[in-house]
LOKE-718776 format. One line per field, with one value per residue (C-alpha): residue number from 1; residue in one letter; chain; x, y, z. Coordinates in Angstrom, 3 decimals. Example, Ala and Ser with C-alpha at 12.3 -4.5 7.8 and 13.67 -1.06 7.14 Angstrom:
2
vodren: [1; 2]
marmi: [A; S]
volum: [A; A]
xx: [12.300; 13.670]
yy: [-4.500; -1.060]
zz: [7.800; 7.140]
END
This chain:
475
vodren: [1; 2; 3; 4; 5; 6; 7; 8; 9; 10; 11; 12; 13; 14; 15; 16; 17; 18; 19; 20; 21; 22; 23; 24; 25; 26; 27; 28; 29; 30; 31; 32; 33; 34; 35; 36; 37; 38; 39; 40; 41; 42; 43; 44; 45; 46; 47; 48; 49; 50; 51; 52; 53; 54; 55; 56; 57; 58; 59; 60; 61; 62; 63; 64; 65; 66; 67; 68; 69; 70; 71; 72; 73; 74; 75; 76; 77; 78; 79; 80; 81; 82; 83; 84; 85; 86; 87; 88; 89; 90; 91; 92; 93; 94; 95; 96; 97; 98; 99; 100; 101; 102; 103; 104; 105; 106; 107; 108; 109; 110; 111; 112; 113; 114; 115; 116; 117; 118; 119; 120; 121; 122; 123; 124; 125; 126; 127; 128; 129; 130; 131; 132; 133; 134; 135; 136; 137; 138; 139; 140; 141; 142; 143; 144; 145; 146; 147; 148; 149; 150; 151; 152; 153; 154; 155; 156; 157; 158; 159; 160; 161; 162; 163; 164; 165; 166; 167; 168; 169; 170; 171; 172; 173; 174; 175; 176; 177; 178; 179; 180; 181; 182; 183; 184; 185; 186; 187; 188; 189; 190; 191; 192; 193; 194; 195; 196; 197; 198; 199; 200; 201; 202; 203; 204; 205; 206; 207; 208; 209; 210; 211; 212; 213; 214; 215; 216; 217; 218; 219; 220; 221; 222; 223; 224; 225; 226; 227; 228; 229; 230; 231; 232; 233; 234; 235; 236; 237; 238; 239; 240; 241; 242; 243; 244; 245; 246; 247; 248; 249; 250; 251; 252; 253; 254; 255; 256; 257; 258; 259; 260; 261; 262; 263; 264; 265; 266; 267; 268; 269; 270; 271; 272; 273; 274; 275; 276; 277; 278; 279; 280; 281; 282; 283; 284; 285; 286; 287; 288; 289; 290; 291; 292; 293; 294; 295; 296; 297; 298; 299; 300; 301; 302; 303; 304; 305; 306; 307; 308; 309; 310; 311; 312; 313; 314; 315; 316; 317; 318; 319; 320; 321; 322; 323; 324; 325; 326; 327; 328; 329; 330; 331; 332; 333; 334; 335; 336; 337; 338; 339; 340; 341; 342; 343; 344; 345; 346; 347; 348; 349; 350; 351; 352; 353; 354; 355; 356; 357; 358; 359; 360; 361; 362; 363; 364; 365; 366; 367; 368; 369; 370; 371; 372; 373; 374; 375; 376; 377; 378; 379; 380; 381; 382; 383; 384; 385; 386; 387; 388; 389; 390; 391; 392; 393; 394; 395; 396; 397; 398; 399; 400; 401; 402; 403; 404; 405; 406; 407; 408; 409; 410; 411; 412; 413; 414; 415; 416; 417; 418; 419; 420; 421; 422; 423; 424; 425; 426; 427; 428; 429; 430; 431; 432; 433; 434; 435; 436; 437; 438; 439; 440; 441; 442; 443; 444; 445; 446; 447; 448; 449; 450; 451; 452; 453; 454; 455; 456; 457; 458; 459; 460; 461; 462; 463; 464; 465; 466; 467; 468; 469; 470; 471; 472; 473; 474; 475]
marmi: [M; S; T; R; R; L; R; S; E; D; Y; N; D; Y; S; S; T; D; V; T; P; E; G; S; P; P; G; G; M; N; G; F; A; H; P; E; S; Y; Q; R; F; G; E; T; N; G; T; T; W; Y; Q; T; L; I; H; L; L; K; G; N; I; G; T; G; L; L; G; L; P; L; A; V; K; N; A; G; I; L; L; G; P; L; S; L; L; V; M; G; I; V; A; V; H; C; M; G; I; L; V; K; C; A; H; H; F; C; S; R; F; Q; K; Q; F; L; D; Y; G; G; T; V; M; Y; G; L; E; S; T; P; C; A; W; L; R; T; H; A; I; W; G; R; R; I; V; G; L; F; L; I; I; T; Q; L; G; F; C; C; V; Y; F; V; F; L; A; D; N; L; R; Q; V; V; S; T; A; N; G; T; T; N; D; C; S; L; N; R; T; V; T; T; T; P; T; M; D; S; R; L; Y; I; V; S; I; L; P; F; V; V; L; L; T; F; I; Q; N; L; K; V; L; S; I; F; S; M; L; A; N; M; A; M; L; V; S; I; I; V; I; Y; Q; Y; V; V; R; D; I; P; D; P; S; D; L; P; L; A; A; A; W; N; T; Y; P; L; F; F; G; T; A; V; F; A; F; E; G; I; G; V; V; L; P; L; E; N; K; M; K; N; P; R; Q; F; P; V; I; L; Y; V; G; M; T; I; V; T; L; L; Y; I; S; M; G; L; L; G; Y; L; R; F; G; A; S; I; Q; A; S; I; T; L; N; L; P; N; C; W; L; Y; Q; A; V; K; L; L; F; S; F; G; I; F; I; T; Y; A; L; Q; F; Y; V; P; A; E; I; I; I; P; P; L; V; A; R; V; S; E; R; W; G; W; L; V; N; L; L; L; R; M; A; L; V; G; L; T; C; V; L; A; V; L; I; P; R; L; D; L; V; I; S; L; V; G; S; V; S; S; S; A; L; A; L; I; F; P; P; L; L; D; I; A; T; F; Y; G; E; G; M; H; P; L; T; I; T; K; D; I; L; I; S; L; L; G; F; V; G; F; V; V; G; T; Y; E; A; L; V; E; L; A; A; P; S; A; T; V; V; N; G; T; Q; A; L; L; L]
volum: [A; A; A; A; A; A; A; A; A; A; A; A; A; A; A; A; A; A; A; A; A; A; A; A; A; A; A; A; A; A; A; A; A; A; A; A; A; A; A; A; A; A; A; A; A; A; A; A; A; A; A; A; A; A; A; A; A; A; A; A; A; A; A; A; A; A; A; A; A; A; A; A; A; A; A; A; A; A; A; A; A; A; A; A; A; A; A; A; A; A; A; A; A; A; A; A; A; A; A; A; A; A; A; A; A; A; A; A; A; A; A; A; A; A; A; A; A; A; A; A; A; A; A; A; A; A; A; A; A; A; A; A; A; A; A; A; A; A; A; A; A; A; A; A; A; A; A; A; A; A; A; A; A; A; A; A; A; A; A; A; A; A; A; A; A; A; A; A; A; A; A; A; A; A; A; A; A; A; A; A; A; A; A; A; A; A; A; A; A; A; A; A; A; A; A; A; A; A; A; A; A; A; A; A; A; A; A; A; A; A; A; A; A; A; A; A; A; A; A; A; A; A; A; A; A; A; A; A; A; A; A; A; A; A; A; A; A; A; A; A; A; A; A; A; A; A; A; A; A; A; A; A; A; A; A; A; A; A; A; A; A; A; A; A; A; A; A; A; A; A; A; A; A; A; A; A; A; A; A; A; A; A; A; A; A; A; A; A; A; A; A; A; A; A; A; A; A; A; A; A; A; A; A; A; A; A; A; A; A; A; A; A; A; A; A; A; A; A; A; A; A; A; A; A; A; A; A; A; A; A; A; A; A; A; A; A; A; A; A; A; A; A; A; A; A; A; A; A; A; A; A; A; A; A; A; A; A; A; A; A; A; A; A; A; A; A; A; A; A; A; A; A; A; A; A; A; A; A; A; A; A; A; A; A; A; A; A; A; A; A; A; A; A; A; A; A; A; A; A; A; A; A; A; A; A; A; A; A; A; A; A; A; A; A; A; A; A; A; A; A; A; A; A; A; A; A; A; A; A; A; A; A; A; A; A; A; A; A; A; A; A; A; A; A; A; A; A; A; A; A; A; A; A; A; A; A; A; A; A; A; A; A; A; A; A; A; A; A; A; A; A; A; A; A; A]
xx: [-26.222; -23.146; -23.888; -20.422; -20.471; -18.567; -15.575; -13.924; -10.522; -11.950; -13.586; -13.797; -16.203; -19.458; -21.286; -23.162; -24.486; -25.186; -21.625; -18.284; -15.173; -12.342; -10.053; -10.056; -8.595; -6.191; -7.528; -6.760; -6.996; -8.861; -12.523; -13.177; -10.287; -9.629; -11.299; -8.008; -6.531; -8.819; -7.361; -9.209; -7.641; -8.768; -11.697; -12.950; -16.453; -17.840; -21.225; -22.523; -23.542; -27.255; -26.640; -24.569; -27.295; -29.900; -27.660; -27.131; -30.873; -31.511; -28.851; -30.559; -34.286; -35.988; -38.154; -36.704; -38.639; -41.970; -41.126; -40.302; -43.869; -43.800; -40.299; -41.600; -44.348; -41.649; -39.850; -42.653; -44.190; -41.523; -38.552; -38.846; -38.396; -35.668; -33.841; -34.131; -32.601; -29.695; -29.271; -29.125; -26.487; -24.353; -24.760; -23.615; -20.749; -19.588; -19.846; -17.611; -15.106; -14.914; -14.321; -11.716; -9.753; -9.942; -8.576; -5.779; -4.580; -5.022; -2.708; -0.282; 0.086; -0.647; -3.670; -6.211; -9.090; -9.749; -12.944; -14.391; -12.537; -9.235; -9.501; -10.063; -7.103; -4.750; -6.172; -5.213; -1.748; -1.350; -2.107; 0.645; -0.480; 1.773; -0.873; -3.393; -0.799; 0.018; -3.643; -4.723; -6.001; -8.789; -10.129; -10.981; -12.396; -14.609; -15.999; -16.675; -18.427; -20.691; -21.378; -22.511; -24.668; -26.238; -27.048; -28.454; -30.410; -31.900; -32.918; -34.669; -36.555; -37.646; -39.064; -41.174; -42.273; -43.415; -45.268; -47.093; -48.244; -49.244; -51.146; -53.110; -53.927; -55.136; -57.125; -59.081; -59.394; -63.102; -63.885; -61.752; -63.765; -63.248; -64.201; -60.970; -62.566; -60.408; -63.440; -64.970; -65.319; -63.821; -64.363; -61.224; -61.290; -59.224; -55.773; -52.412; -50.107; -47.437; -44.778; -46.391; -46.367; -42.629; -42.085; -44.347; -42.253; -38.998; -38.959; -39.480; -36.719; -34.338; -34.995; -34.450; -31.041; -29.936; -29.661; -26.008; -25.532; -26.014; -26.843; -29.976; -30.769; -30.409; -33.404; -35.611; -34.088; -35.210; -38.785; -38.612; -37.394; -40.269; -42.792; -41.433; -41.334; -44.976; -45.921; -44.167; -45.875; -49.308; -48.614; -47.585; -50.687; -52.804; -51.111; -51.169; -54.975; -57.347; -54.679; -56.503; -55.833; -52.416; -53.001; -53.436; -50.084; -47.187; -44.320; -41.903; -42.669; -41.658; -37.915; -37.989; -39.324; -36.723; -34.070; -36.492; -36.650; -32.850; -32.575; -35.130; -33.535; -30.027; -31.395; -32.889; -29.735; -27.295; -26.131; -22.505; -21.427; -22.350; -20.379; -16.871; -17.994; -20.174; -17.473; -14.929; -17.188; -17.916; -16.704; -15.929; -15.397; -14.819; -18.601; -19.144; -19.074; -21.891; -23.834; -23.403; -24.744; -27.590; -28.562; -28.508; -30.446; -33.164; -33.073; -33.275; -36.205; -37.962; -37.474; -38.670; -41.725; -42.757; -42.228; -44.025; -46.907; -47.465; -47.691; -49.920; -52.226; -52.689; -51.737; -51.464; -52.755; -49.666; -48.241; -44.731; -45.009; -47.217; -48.485; -50.357; -52.385; -53.574; -57.252; -58.160; -59.404; -58.025; -55.762; -53.906; -53.923; -52.086; -49.647; -48.882; -48.312; -46.162; -43.927; -43.760; -42.597; -39.892; -38.734; -38.777; -36.368; -34.273; -33.731; -31.618; -29.493; -28.922; -28.237; -25.607; -23.371; -22.836; -23.061; -20.075; -18.088; -18.911; -19.471; -16.456; -13.815; -15.831; -16.489; -12.755; -12.159; -14.017; -13.344; -14.660; -16.999; -18.936; -18.454; -21.800; -23.698; -21.898; -22.614; -26.355; -26.467; -24.696; -27.123; -30.030; -28.468; -27.961; -31.504; -32.805; -30.902; -32.564; -35.928; -35.446; -34.427; -37.472; -39.724; -38.148; -38.599; -41.822; -42.422; -41.330; -40.779; -38.542; -36.457; -35.792; -34.800; -32.654; -30.747; -30.252; -29.001; -26.732; -24.953; -25.977; -24.945; -21.427; -20.930; -22.637; -21.747; -19.122; -16.385; -16.004; -15.154; -12.699; -11.189; -10.760; -8.805; -6.706; -5.837; -4.910; -4.019; -0.332; -0.362; -1.959; -5.679; -7.499; -8.811; -12.332; -12.201; -11.129; -13.884; -16.455; -15.358; -15.466; -18.954; -20.303; -18.815; -20.227; -23.629; -23.449; -22.250; -24.928; -27.543; -26.091; -26.309; -29.596; -31.337; -30.400; -31.485; -34.876; -35.551; -34.740; -36.936; -39.832; -39.270; -39.340; -42.588; -45.722; -47.853; -51.583; -52.377; -55.367; -54.362; -57.529; -61.099; -62.830; -61.932; -63.806; -61.200; -61.829; -60.006]
yy: [-31.356; -29.292; -25.840; -24.361; -21.461; -22.214; -20.092; -19.766; -20.667; -23.924; -25.185; -23.649; -26.081; -25.334; -28.319; -29.048; -26.728; -29.588; -30.624; -28.936; -30.937; -31.186; -33.474; -36.369; -39.831; -41.096; -43.720; -46.250; -45.832; -48.988; -48.369; -47.071; -47.056; -50.307; -50.231; -50.550; -47.535; -44.999; -42.704; -39.958; -36.525; -33.740; -34.193; -37.671; -36.529; -37.177; -38.244; -41.782; -43.983; -43.215; -39.466; -39.611; -41.589; -38.972; -36.160; -38.072; -38.502; -34.836; -33.788; -35.673; -35.261; -31.953; -30.288; -32.579; -35.470; -33.715; -33.000; -36.607; -37.678; -35.093; -36.270; -39.843; -38.483; -36.883; -40.240; -42.810; -45.195; -47.843; -45.810; -43.293; -45.661; -47.611; -44.374; -43.281; -46.604; -46.171; -42.551; -43.621; -46.275; -43.838; -41.074; -43.234; -44.558; -40.988; -40.249; -43.256; -41.975; -38.607; -40.213; -42.568; -39.720; -37.585; -40.479; -40.983; -37.369; -37.156; -40.167; -38.933; -35.371; -36.060; -33.774; -33.808; -33.059; -32.289; -30.754; -31.264; -28.342; -29.249; -32.843; -31.671; -29.300; -32.082; -34.347; -31.857; -31.550; -35.311; -35.364; -35.909; -32.705; -29.795; -27.186; -28.776; -28.980; -25.288; -24.263; -26.750; -23.972; -23.403; -26.822; -25.541; -22.312; -24.053; -26.428; -23.437; -21.629; -24.573; -25.011; -21.382; -21.729; -24.914; -23.505; -20.248; -22.343; -24.273; -20.945; -19.947; -23.244; -22.563; -19.159; -20.671; -23.611; -21.323; -19.031; -21.844; -23.584; -20.409; -19.193; -22.433; -22.380; -18.769; -19.189; -22.161; -20.961; -20.133; -23.598; -25.538; -28.061; -31.321; -33.302; -34.694; -36.278; -35.766; -35.496; -32.585; -29.434; -26.391; -22.826; -20.751; -17.040; -14.455; -14.008; -12.544; -13.939; -16.278; -13.659; -11.275; -13.994; -14.412; -10.680; -10.724; -13.469; -11.582; -9.382; -12.396; -14.363; -11.404; -11.179; -14.937; -14.761; -12.076; -14.925; -15.866; -18.218; -21.904; -22.590; -20.481; -21.859; -25.429; -24.952; -23.860; -26.575; -29.248; -27.942; -27.762; -31.355; -32.556; -30.620; -32.026; -35.584; -35.418; -33.941; -36.702; -39.412; -37.856; -37.524; -41.176; -42.421; -40.484; -41.493; -45.223; -45.202; -45.627; -45.841; -45.921; -48.274; -47.322; -48.944; -45.551; -44.234; -44.527; -46.881; -44.375; -40.705; -38.583; -38.227; -34.419; -34.487; -36.945; -34.210; -32.507; -35.776; -35.886; -32.380; -33.071; -36.435; -34.979; -32.099; -34.637; -36.771; -33.865; -34.618; -35.286; -32.093; -33.453; -36.699; -35.613; -33.457; -36.277; -38.926; -36.739; -35.840; -39.464; -40.921; -44.177; -43.369; -47.037; -47.369; -44.667; -46.834; -48.995; -45.900; -44.313; -47.353; -47.931; -44.254; -43.836; -47.084; -45.629; -42.357; -44.144; -46.327; -43.252; -41.376; -44.277; -44.936; -41.269; -40.693; -43.870; -43.756; -40.031; -40.447; -43.534; -41.680; -38.461; -39.499; -36.826; -34.162; -34.376; -30.935; -29.589; -30.439; -33.285; -31.068; -29.029; -32.141; -32.800; -32.173; -28.768; -29.943; -28.748; -31.773; -31.386; -27.611; -28.029; -30.385; -27.740; -25.132; -27.489; -28.379; -24.715; -23.846; -26.489; -25.149; -21.574; -22.504; -24.629; -21.534; -20.009; -23.162; -23.439; -19.702; -20.016; -21.932; -19.297; -16.450; -17.752; -18.156; -14.785; -12.319; -12.632; -11.717; -8.669; -7.553; -7.820; -5.051; -2.417; -0.991; -2.804; 0.113; -0.556; -4.322; -5.205; -2.923; -4.276; -7.790; -7.139; -5.309; -8.177; -10.665; -8.555; -8.406; -12.186; -12.911; -10.292; -12.007; -15.357; -13.592; -11.882; -15.164; -16.870; -14.106; -14.523; -18.331; -18.823; -22.419; -24.835; -27.829; -25.892; -24.132; -27.501; -29.068; -26.076; -26.011; -29.777; -29.705; -26.670; -27.200; -30.405; -32.565; -31.117; -31.710; -35.109; -36.739; -34.901; -33.986; -37.187; -39.597; -37.107; -36.690; -40.469; -40.494; -37.466; -39.016; -42.556; -42.488; -41.991; -44.954; -47.296; -47.762; -50.614; -49.580; -50.651; -48.296; -45.423; -46.251; -46.387; -42.999; -41.406; -42.777; -41.418; -37.988; -38.043; -38.961; -35.984; -33.652; -34.713; -34.308; -30.893; -29.675; -31.256; -30.734; -27.068; -26.594; -28.256; -26.311; -23.026; -23.973; -24.721; -21.409; -19.541; -21.228; -19.276; -20.936; -20.370; -19.510; -17.884; -15.293; -13.329; -14.409; -17.273; -20.790; -24.040; -26.734; -30.456; -31.333]
zz: [7.058; 7.671; 9.030; 8.774; 6.332; 3.130; 2.347; -1.048; 0.346; 1.712; -1.422; -4.846; -6.484; -4.670; -6.067; -2.862; -0.214; 2.131; 2.816; 3.216; 2.419; 4.867; 2.909; 0.500; 0.543; -2.038; -4.354; -6.997; -10.734; -11.686; -10.979; -7.492; -5.093; -3.307; 0.129; 1.945; 0.128; 1.769; 4.379; 6.186; 6.285; 8.603; 10.974; 11.802; 12.728; 9.260; 7.991; 8.402; 5.474; 5.803; 6.133; 2.957; 1.229; 2.195; 0.917; -2.345; -2.811; -2.003; -4.504; -7.339; -6.658; -7.435; -10.074; -12.738; -11.175; -11.739; -15.391; -16.288; -17.243; -20.038; -20.925; -21.300; -23.555; -25.725; -26.009; -25.952; -23.459; -24.159; -25.385; -22.543; -19.570; -21.402; -22.155; -18.513; -17.453; -19.868; -18.782; -15.139; -15.853; -17.854; -15.247; -12.329; -14.448; -15.099; -11.373; -10.737; -13.306; -11.556; -8.151; -9.621; -11.232; -8.088; -6.009; -8.509; -8.335; -4.560; -4.243; -6.884; -5.586; -1.888; -1.952; 0.848; -1.504; -5.151; -6.438; -9.906; -11.445; -9.786; -10.991; -14.570; -14.291; -13.130; -15.826; -18.526; -16.996; -17.439; -21.166; -23.783; -25.558; -24.593; -25.453; -23.074; -20.315; -20.764; -20.613; -17.935; -15.670; -18.182; -17.253; -13.782; -15.187; -17.733; -15.101; -12.845; -15.696; -16.477; -12.784; -12.540; -15.664; -14.319; -10.888; -12.248; -14.738; -11.832; -10.308; -13.551; -13.511; -9.929; -10.877; -13.675; -11.502; -8.696; -11.080; -12.904; -9.729; -7.903; -10.961; -11.160; -7.442; -7.608; -10.835; -9.464; -5.875; -6.162; -7.484; -5.026; -3.008; -1.146; -4.269; -5.740; -8.799; -11.883; -14.182; -12.294; -14.410; -12.719; -13.887; -13.629; -12.892; -14.772; -13.304; -14.190; -16.841; -15.465; -16.272; -13.832; -11.199; -11.796; -11.247; -8.178; -6.598; -7.214; -4.032; -1.771; -3.508; -3.190; 0.549; 0.867; -0.841; 1.623; 4.147; 3.733; 6.660; 5.875; 9.517; 9.160; 5.719; 6.973; 9.266; 6.371; 4.201; 6.648; 6.510; 2.714; 2.475; 4.640; 2.546; -0.724; 0.648; 1.739; -1.640; -3.597; -1.520; -2.105; -5.844; -6.072; -4.284; -6.779; -10.054; -9.267; -9.041; -11.991; -14.692; -18.061; -20.962; -22.405; -25.820; -27.491; -26.251; -28.729; -27.907; -29.443; -30.041; -33.019; -33.454; -33.218; -29.626; -28.348; -27.863; -25.449; -23.530; -23.454; -22.014; -19.276; -18.396; -18.146; -16.070; -13.663; -13.439; -13.069; -9.541; -10.351; -8.600; -5.157; -5.497; -4.463; -1.503; -0.181; -0.538; 1.198; 4.105; 5.021; 8.302; 6.479; 2.770; 1.949; 1.989; -0.624; -3.793; -2.437; -1.309; -4.739; -6.560; -4.091; -4.034; -7.807; -8.221; -5.988; -7.941; -11.305; -10.204; -8.795; -12.064; -14.234; -12.067; -11.849; -15.571; -16.632; -14.140; -14.661; -18.429; -18.105; -15.700; -17.680; -21.226; -23.883; -21.469; -19.222; -18.476; -17.856; -14.147; -12.998; -10.164; -12.801; -13.686; -10.147; -9.314; -7.945; -4.573; -1.258; -0.777; -4.055; -3.934; -0.624; -2.361; -4.968; -2.279; -0.183; -3.102; -4.115; -0.597; -0.872; -4.230; -2.905; -0.105; -2.455; -4.610; -1.837; -1.542; -5.292; -5.520; -2.775; -5.184; -7.926; -5.405; -3.434; -6.653; -8.224; -5.379; -2.989; -5.622; -6.645; -3.068; -2.370; -4.930; -2.874; 0.558; 3.616; 4.274; 1.057; 0.929; 2.480; 0.095; -2.973; -1.726; -1.496; -4.838; -6.587; -5.067; -6.272; -9.741; -9.964; -8.751; -11.176; -13.994; -13.285; -13.061; -16.443; -18.072; -16.565; -17.945; -21.388; -21.228; -19.250; -20.420; -17.721; -19.992; -22.369; -19.731; -18.048; -21.375; -22.323; -19.025; -19.203; -22.790; -22.457; -19.160; -17.425; -20.382; -20.230; -16.500; -16.367; -19.699; -21.753; -19.257; -17.145; -20.023; -21.518; -18.049; -17.867; -21.138; -20.157; -16.788; -17.743; -21.443; -20.703; -18.318; -20.811; -21.505; -23.198; -26.630; -25.627; -22.638; -24.864; -27.344; -24.550; -23.176; -26.628; -27.296; -24.002; -24.698; -28.226; -26.817; -24.478; -27.248; -29.718; -26.993; -26.179; -29.785; -30.868; -27.516; -27.417; -31.043; -30.565; -27.349; -29.093; -32.064; -29.718; -27.950; -31.246; -32.315; -31.308; -28.682; -28.309; -24.715; -23.096; -20.562; -19.948; -19.627; -17.885; -18.993; -18.448; -17.877; -17.630; -14.427]
END
């Protein structure tokens, strides 16, 4: 992990807080660049292939993984895994398109490095349409806007995730034992509403975001990664045991819940922002295409297995995060707390992205004397914004689906195929390639519209929840 602090003049598309680009190789236009066409600019002390693979896995695995069992329920025991496989194939294809276009413009304009927004801007400048060429700068701005929305959306998800898991741990604390039997009845004690937990977490998150040095954050990030890895392993060893008969589970769910599946799946696969920084930072970027395909294959298999096994294990009772279905014994309570710690630290890393885009230009408008205070106040305001949104949307499954449908679908599915057409249409494209790109973009757009609509409808529908009083839950 790079520990040099990012600066806005170094890199304007803060898609990854783990790497900092120093230059980019030129590339070919047909698929990935030919291996011999790579050339390293800037420093030669880049990341190795396995370091890049780890960063790629870290950039794609998070809270979305734990929400996939519910997503499979919303799609069906057969349709869900098949859809995840198709989504993985399309997602990695769109990542390849982005890298291909960036290589093309780096070679054409002799650029050391192009970020996502810069690649889109040059793509619009290459179109036959004069209006698009004139307004090409808006390509960069729109990508930046969706990147900010996505990252702040992730932060909202983290607030709700932390609140839900902490609330469950506290409410069952008196009944927590060493007995990890799922069929044990646990009496929960009255506790605060999850919204109050969100507000209670706010001061600690604000203090965490005051840490602005990635070198310091990287230390906590390493601990968080270890905690999340251990948690995932423990969850897997539990869900693979005693899987009940799945004959009662539907092969395909109702059509009106499928858009919620789409939003959650896109949220999980939205790692396209880390692709260009990782490729550029490599010591030997010729290896990146293989690493991308291997890494995303691992991610896709992990997603399918977690979604399928989680749904098979818990059936219709699966909750928004699979951690909420785990038994309330000390082992799995510790798993919930470990993963919550990892997500808490990850908030600071995800928040770093929009903060470094929004705050520096605003701080530059005030005198140096007041710059530090304005910086802290703006950080408090941004964290407060994500907290307010989390309070307004306290359902983890819906906030994940909403963020995925609104912003992740645009970055991962809609923009890359259109960028492909804008970049290479003037140089001649096969009609089948154009058709394929249009279909992928249409898929992303339909998912964006329908997924957002269904998530908003679910949010507007009243939900029966018990906040006060003692409950007897079958755990």
